[in-house]
PLY file of the C-alpha trace (Angstrom):
ply
format ascii 1.0
element vertex 278
property float x
property float y
property float z
element edge 277
property int vertex1
property int vertex2
end_header
21.32 69.73 57.00
22.78 68.24 60.02
25.62 65.94 60.43
25.89 64.10 63.52
28.57 60.70 64.22
27.37 59.73 68.12
23.98 58.36 69.15
23.80 60.93 71.70
24.20 63.59 69.12
21.68 61.91 66.73
19.17 61.97 70.17
20.00 65.75 70.57
19.38 66.97 67.39
16.39 64.70 67.10
14.46 65.78 69.96
13.85 69.37 68.63
12.84 68.11 65.10
9.05 66.98 63.81
7.22 64.39 63.73
6.47 61.62 61.95
10.14 61.23 61.27
11.37 58.57 58.69
14.57 56.41 58.30
16.60 55.66 55.34
19.40 52.72 56.80
22.19 52.69 54.50
26.22 51.48 54.04
26.90 54.73 52.14
28.02 54.92 48.44
24.99 56.19 47.53
23.00 55.48 44.34
20.04 56.20 42.87
18.27 53.01 44.60
19.40 54.82 48.42
18.23 58.02 46.78
14.59 56.74 45.46
13.83 55.67 49.30
14.95 59.18 50.75
12.68 60.79 48.22
9.79 58.60 49.59
11.11 59.20 53.07
10.93 62.74 52.47
8.25 63.28 51.18
5.83 61.07 53.52
7.62 62.46 57.05
8.36 65.73 58.38
11.74 65.01 59.25
14.21 62.78 57.11
16.79 60.90 58.32
19.84 58.89 56.73
21.94 56.51 58.31
25.38 55.75 56.92
27.35 53.18 58.27
28.98 50.24 56.63
28.45 47.81 59.65
31.53 45.39 60.59
28.80 42.10 61.99
26.99 41.61 58.54
30.22 41.07 56.74
31.65 37.56 57.04
35.96 37.19 57.44
36.73 36.66 53.92
34.17 39.36 52.75
34.70 42.94 51.29
34.54 45.02 54.38
38.06 46.77 54.01
37.37 47.55 50.59
33.47 48.24 50.46
33.25 51.23 48.75
33.05 54.84 50.68
32.78 58.60 49.52
31.01 60.34 52.29
31.21 63.61 51.17
29.70 62.85 48.24
27.18 61.14 50.01
26.15 64.15 51.92
26.30 66.23 48.72
23.77 64.22 47.11
21.69 64.28 50.67
21.71 67.51 51.00
19.87 68.41 47.53
17.17 66.36 48.46
16.55 68.00 51.17
17.15 65.39 54.21
17.01 66.71 57.90
19.64 64.51 59.47
22.43 62.16 58.99
24.13 59.63 60.97
27.31 58.59 60.24
28.83 57.06 63.50
31.90 54.45 62.94
32.26 51.53 64.50
33.17 52.28 67.90
30.58 54.62 68.22
27.98 51.61 67.56
29.56 48.91 69.52
31.45 49.24 72.75
34.62 46.86 72.70
33.54 44.29 74.85
29.88 43.97 73.16
28.07 40.56 73.75
24.25 41.27 72.77
23.10 40.24 69.49
19.67 40.33 67.57
18.73 37.19 65.61
15.56 36.23 63.63
16.35 32.82 63.24
13.21 31.15 60.46
13.46 33.68 57.25
16.93 34.45 57.47
18.46 30.65 57.11
18.15 30.20 53.68
19.56 31.95 50.62
21.76 34.53 51.70
21.31 33.69 55.57
22.85 30.25 54.31
25.84 31.44 51.85
26.84 33.99 54.95
26.73 33.04 58.31
26.02 35.45 60.39
25.00 38.13 58.34
21.33 38.96 59.20
22.06 38.85 62.64
24.22 41.90 62.05
21.60 42.94 60.49
19.12 42.96 62.57
21.94 44.12 65.42
22.43 47.00 63.59
18.87 47.67 62.32
17.56 47.68 66.33
19.85 49.67 67.45
19.22 52.41 64.62
15.59 51.80 65.78
16.37 52.87 69.03
18.38 55.85 68.65
16.57 57.76 65.74
13.13 56.11 66.83
11.53 56.64 63.29
7.65 56.20 62.92
8.89 54.80 59.07
11.74 52.84 58.27
12.25 52.94 54.49
14.12 49.51 52.80
14.62 48.34 49.38
12.83 44.97 47.56
16.61 44.54 45.77
17.22 43.12 49.32
14.54 41.22 49.25
15.20 38.57 51.89
16.67 41.62 54.42
13.41 43.32 54.16
11.10 40.25 55.15
13.46 39.54 58.06
12.96 43.16 59.55
9.49 43.08 59.43
9.81 39.91 61.23
12.05 41.03 63.31
9.83 44.63 63.79
6.50 42.07 64.47
8.07 39.75 66.88
9.79 42.32 68.91
6.86 44.98 68.97
9.04 47.44 67.57
6.81 50.66 66.61
8.43 51.06 63.33
6.57 50.85 60.11
8.77 49.04 57.72
7.98 50.26 54.28
9.04 48.09 51.30
9.87 49.98 48.12
10.56 49.03 44.81
14.15 47.48 43.00
15.68 50.21 40.97
17.61 48.97 37.76
20.05 50.25 35.23
18.98 50.80 32.02
20.73 47.33 30.77
18.40 46.04 33.78
21.27 45.46 36.32
19.85 46.38 39.50
21.55 48.81 41.23
24.22 48.18 43.79
27.29 49.84 45.48
29.30 46.74 44.89
28.45 47.47 41.14
31.30 49.62 41.04
33.61 46.41 41.18
32.85 45.20 37.96
35.13 45.30 34.98
33.69 46.49 31.72
33.68 42.52 30.59
31.67 41.46 34.08
29.30 44.05 33.62
27.89 42.52 30.17
28.08 39.54 31.89
26.12 40.84 34.38
22.70 41.41 32.80
22.37 37.87 32.40
21.00 38.04 36.11
18.04 40.47 35.32
17.43 38.48 31.49
17.20 35.18 33.53
13.86 36.68 35.91
12.68 38.03 32.59
12.89 34.92 31.13
11.09 33.31 34.65
8.49 36.04 34.19
7.68 34.98 30.60
8.03 31.14 31.33
4.56 31.75 34.23
3.06 34.18 31.74
3.08 31.14 29.33
1.56 29.19 32.29
4.24 27.55 33.97
3.38 26.79 37.54
5.43 24.27 38.60
8.26 26.35 41.11
10.76 23.51 40.61
10.84 23.48 37.08
11.03 27.41 36.82
13.82 27.07 39.24
15.62 24.56 36.43
15.04 26.70 33.93
16.78 29.74 35.37
19.45 27.85 36.49
19.96 26.37 33.00
19.51 29.96 31.90
22.49 31.64 33.58
24.91 28.39 33.48
25.03 29.57 29.91
27.94 31.62 30.83
30.58 29.45 32.34
31.92 32.64 33.78
29.53 33.32 36.30
29.62 31.42 39.37
25.76 30.49 40.80
25.37 30.97 44.42
21.61 30.25 44.34
18.38 30.11 42.68
15.16 29.91 44.53
11.46 30.27 44.08
9.63 30.85 47.32
6.50 32.14 48.69
7.38 36.01 48.65
5.64 36.66 52.14
7.05 33.53 54.38
10.22 32.93 51.99
9.00 29.07 52.74
9.82 26.70 49.57
6.76 27.20 46.66
5.87 24.04 45.26
3.07 25.07 43.07
3.01 28.69 41.38
0.31 30.62 43.04
-0.09 34.23 44.73
3.12 36.23 45.63
6.19 33.95 44.23
9.60 35.12 44.89
12.50 34.41 42.21
15.65 35.17 43.72
19.15 34.33 42.76
22.92 35.33 43.96
25.67 34.33 41.39
29.55 36.08 41.91
30.69 37.67 38.41
34.28 38.07 38.56
35.38 38.68 42.20
31.48 40.47 42.67
28.72 38.43 44.45
25.42 39.97 42.54
22.02 39.55 44.17
18.82 40.14 42.00
15.07 38.84 42.53
11.22 39.27 41.02
8.04 38.97 42.84
5.78 37.53 40.43
1.90 37.72 41.08
0.55 34.33 39.86
0 1
1 2
2 3
3 4
4 5
5 6
6 7
7 8
8 9
9 10
10 11
11 12
12 13
13 14
14 15
15 16
16 17
17 18
18 19
19 20
20 21
21 22
22 23
23 24
24 25
25 26
26 27
27 28
28 29
29 30
30 31
31 32
32 33
33 34
34 35
35 36
36 37
37 38
38 39
39 40
40 41
41 42
42 43
43 44
44 45
45 46
46 47
47 48
48 49
49 50
50 51
51 52
52 53
53 54
54 55
55 56
56 57
57 58
58 59
59 60
60 61
61 62
62 63
63 64
64 65
65 66
66 67
67 68
68 69
69 70
70 71
71 72
72 73
73 74
74 75
75 76
76 77
77 78
78 79
79 80
80 81
81 82
82 83
83 84
84 85
85 86
86 87
87 88
88 89
89 90
90 91
91 92
92 93
93 94
94 95
95 96
96 97
97 98
98 99
99 100
100 101
101 102
102 103
103 104
104 105
105 106
106 107
107 108
108 109
109 110
110 111
111 112
112 113
113 114
114 115
115 116
116 117
117 118
118 119
119 120
120 121
121 122
122 123
123 124
124 125
125 126
126 127
127 128
128 129
129 130
130 131
131 132
132 133
133 134
134 135
135 136
136 137
137 138
138 139
139 140
140 141
141 142
142 143
143 144
144 145
145 146
146 147
147 148
148 149
149 150
150 151
151 152
152 153
153 154
154 155
155 156
156 157
157 158
158 159
159 160
160 161
161 162
162 163
163 164
164 165
165 166
166 167
167 168
168 169
169 170
170 171
171 172
172 173
173 174
174 175
175 176
176 177
177 178
178 179
179 180
180 181
181 182
182 183
183 184
184 185
185 186
186 187
187 188
188 189
189 190
190 191
191 192
192 193
193 194
194 195
195 196
196 197
197 198
198 199
199 200
200 201
201 202
202 203
203 204
204 205
205 206
206 207
207 208
208 209
209 210
210 211
211 212
212 213
213 214
214 215
215 216
216 217
217 218
218 219
219 220
220 221
221 222
222 223
223 224
224 225
225 226
226 227
227 228
228 229
229 230
230 231
231 232
232 233
233 234
234 235
235 236
236 237
237 238
238 239
239 240
240 241
241 242
242 243
243 244
244 245
245 246
246 247
247 248
248 249
249 250
250 251
251 252
252 253
253 254
254 255
255 256
256 257
257 258
258 259
259 260
260 261
261 262
262 263
263 264
264 265
265 266
266 267
267 268
268 269
269 270
270 271
271 272
272 273
273 274
274 275
275 276
276 277
């Protein structure tokens, strides 16, 4: 496994590596969700590349950039076990010139949900992902469905800008207690961790309501909100019921429906979702 830290070194290393190339973009502190993407990438491509970069552009001024969990040595050990070919682990100065003034912004799918709660977040995501695509030039790129809005925003960016990359969405991975895997789970105290299970349980409640015949999107949203508000220690950010492919508001429940939510548990903001086939 090769480890490089600059775009030029990544391009030089990839020049002699076989195609197709698959890319798994990450911010590190890898967990089983990330590793499931790497395994799929490894199985579908001749060359598997993982980027590890905590992207400052997608953090707001009061968010956790400085404290975001990092352990590059541990990450590299995990990736070597999975026979990753190349790890691209730049620092911010290698990715962004000090006077950088060019950014990439999707304006429709990113306007709501986490885009409304975190202004500028998806501009940072689109900018870094497009830079990674230019540097690595993969044929495929792998993203988890836990960040469902991010996945759809990147798909739209690739479509709109004619980027020759297949964006592959991979299933959300959960802990045994139902909590969606996230690098930020490490922030949770034991008490917060117990509370956080309400997120996946509220989505199970939504699936049960739909299975029993609920077809009103707003009624479903209210039910999920009421479920989560049972614990006053949960600070609810949003619950939304959307058309999964376009992220437009859903009135009636039919086709592919996304139930998405975000809540703060203690000091930790967590997201979760479920896609329903109605």
